[in-house]
N, C-alpha and C positions, 0 to 999 in steps of 0.2 A: 446289197450282198445277200444271197439266199442262205437259209439255214434249214436244218432238219425240222425246226418248229414250223417253218413256212409250209412244209409238206403236210404236216398234221393239220394245220389250219385250213389249207386248201381241200384236203380230204373231207373234213367235217362240213365245210360249206358246200362242196359238191354233193354230198349225201342229202343235205337239207334242200338244196335247189332241185335236184332230180326227183326227190320225193314229192315236192309240191307242184312240179311241172305238169304231171298228169292231171292233177286237180284243176289247174288253171286252164289247160287246153280243153278239157271236158266242159268246164264252166263257161268258157268263151263261146264254144259251139252251141251249148244249150240256151244261152242268153242272147246270142247273135250280137255280141258286143265287140266292135273293132278295138276299142280302148283295151279291153281285157285280152283280146287275141294278140294285139300288138305287144302287150306286156308278156304274154305267153311266148311270143316270138323272140323277145329279148331273152326270156328264160331258156328257150331252146339254145340260143347262141351262148348263154351262160354255161349250160351243161357242157357244150363242146369246148368253150373257151376255158372253163375251169379244168376240164380234162387235159387240154393242151398245156395249161399252166402247171398242172400237177406233174405231167410227164417231164416238162422242162426243168422243174425244180428238182425232180429225182435225178435227172441227168447232170444238172449243174452241181449237185452235191457230191458227185463222184470225185475221188481224189485225182490230182494232177499226175501226169507222167512226164518223162523226159521229152517225149514227142509232143505232148500237149501241156506246156508249163502252166496254163491257166485252166486246165481241165476242159469241161464242156459248159463253162459259165455263160458263154455267149448264146447258148441255146435259149435261155430265158428271154433274150432280146428278140430272137426270131419268133418266139411264142407271142410276145407282146405285139409285134408287127402283124402276125396272123390274126390275133384277136381284134386288133384295130380294123383290119380289112373286113372281117366278119361283121363287126358292128356297123360299119358303113353300109354293107349290103342289106342288113336288117333295117336300118334307118331309111334307106331309099325305098324299100318295099312298103314300109309303114306310111311314109309320106305320100306315096302314090295311092295306096288304098284309102288313106284319109281324104285325099283330094276327090277321089271318086265318090266317097260317101257324103262329102260336103255338097256335091252336086245332086246326089240322090240319097238322102237320109233313109235309113232302114229302122224299123221298130226294134227296140232293145228291152229285154226283161231287166229293168233297172235294179230291182230288189235282189235278185239272184246275183247280178253282176256285183253289187255292193258287197255281198257276203264273201264272194271269192276274192275280190280286190283287197278287202281288209285282211284276210288270211295271208294273201301274198305280201302285203306290206309288212306284216309281223315277221314273216320268214326272211324277207329282204333286210329288214332292220337288224335282225339277229346276225345275219351273214355279214352285213356291212360292219357291224361292231367287231366281229371276229377278225375281219381282214384289215381294219383301219390301221393298226399299228404296223403290221408287216408291209403295208402298201407304201410306207414312207421310205423304206430302204430297198425295195425291189420294184423295178419297172414292170416286170412280169406280173407280180402280185397286184400292182397298181392297175394294170389292165383288167385283171379279174375283178378288182374292187369296183372299177367303172362299170363293168357288166352288172354287178349287183346294184350299184347306185342307179343305173338306168332302169332296172326293174322296179326299184323303190319309187322312182319318179313315175313310172308307168302305173303302179298300183295307186299312187296318190291321185294321178290324173283320172284314173278310172273311178275312184271314190268320189271325187268332185263331180265328174260327169254324171255318175249314177244318182247323186243327190239332186242335181239340177234337173235331170230327166224325170225323177220320181215326182218332183213337185210341179214341174212345168209341162211335162209330156213332149218337150221339144228334143227330138232324137239327134239333131245335128251336133249337140254337145259331145256326143260320143266320138264323132269323127274329129271334132276340134281338139279333143283331149289327145287322141292318137297323133294328130299333126304336131301339137305342141311338144309332146314327148320326143318325137323324132328331131325336132329343131333344137331343143334344149341340149341334147347330148352331143351335138356336132363339135362344139369347141373342145370338150374333154377328149373326144375320140381323136380329133386332130392333134392335140397335145401329145398323146401317146404315140401316134404315128410319126410325128415330127421327132420326138426324142429317140425312139427306137431306130429311125432312119439315120439320125445323126451319129448314134453309137456305131451302127453297122458301117457307116461311111468314115468312121474314125475322125469325126469333127471334134473340135474342142468342147468339153462338157459345158452345158449351159450354166452351171453354177460356178465355173472357174473362168475368170477373165484373163486372157492370154497376156495382155499388156500389164495387168496387175502382177501376174506371176513374174514377168520379166523385170519389172521395177523392183520387186522384193528380192529377186536374185541379185540384182545390182547392188542392193543395200547390204548383202552379206559381206562381212569384213574380209578384205583381201581380194574381192572380185572387182576387176577393172572394166570388163565388158562381157556381154552375153549375146550369143548368136546361135543360129540353127536350133531354136526352141520349138519343140512340138509337144502338145498335150492332147491326149485322147482317152477314151473310155474303153476298158475291156468288157465291162458289164456294169450293172447298176451299182454305183458307189465304189467301183474299182477303177482308179485312174492311173494312167502311165504317163511318163514324161521322159524326153531325151533332150539334152542341151549341151552346148559347149560353153565353158566358163574360162575367161582369160584372166590370168593372175600375174603378178610381178615376178614371182619365183615359184618354181615347182616344189620347193621345200615347203610351201604353204598348202600344197595340194591336199594332203590328208585332212588338215583342219578345215579348209574351205569346203571340202566334200562333205564332211560330217555336219558342219553348220548348215549347209545348203539343204541337205536331206532332212535335217530336223525341222527347218523352217517350212519346207514343202509339206511335211506331214502335219505339222501343227496348224498351219494357216489354210492349207488347201486340201487336206486329207489325201495327198498323193503319196502312196506307199511304195510305188514301183518307179524308181527314178534311175535313169542311166545318164551319168554326168561325165563328160570329158573335160579334163583340165588342160589348158594350153598356156604356154609361155611364149609370147610373140608368135613366131612361125614354127615353133617346135611343139609337136603334139605328143601328149603322153596320156595314156589311159590310167586313171587311178581307181583301183578297186577297193 
């Protein structure tokens, strides 16, 4: 779930990233380093991705209305999906360029490359530290966090490649570093794309087992059967549920409803539950 603090966090990281972006682009061009330029490419996507995330958080923090009971919270999931797609595009480009340079290595100014890469690593480490806590509760912030982590990996790859080239004069290390950076980030990017797609498709949340929820509902005192169970995510950490519970007598309805909702909140963090209480073939909604 996003907060006003997430907006301040993203704003600070966006300023840091945008400030160092120009330094890294100029440094990559002057040193002719693909590893450095690939890191700068990730940083370009970071600036755009962080801006998208910041806009999404701002919209998601708007209050709900009768027409939009959950406000604009799902905008952050759309932002996470867009960021994932952007990262895939950047990675494909980097892998392609790295392949070309493996076939035909080009001279690189390793010492200048090292200086810029170390500065980039420091900025990325600070940004990752700032985003780390918020990334655990928001998929949108997590996608921004992955942008920053990918940059940190890029900076580390550039540093290692720069050291190897400085001592060996073998320039293919630059291309290999760029290739490795692109490959390493694929699983993390895929995880964000998968989770954001699942939320938009209203699939059962990855951290909530549908059969476990059903069994726990059956264990609520007074419940004889459970059917028409559906669990889905509104946004990061905001789960919804609808279900029909069969009881012996409707006089138990209020108590069963209270106990079921309390169990769902305590064990599965489900705060939005619509529960219909049934007695045999007679349906009655208990509010």
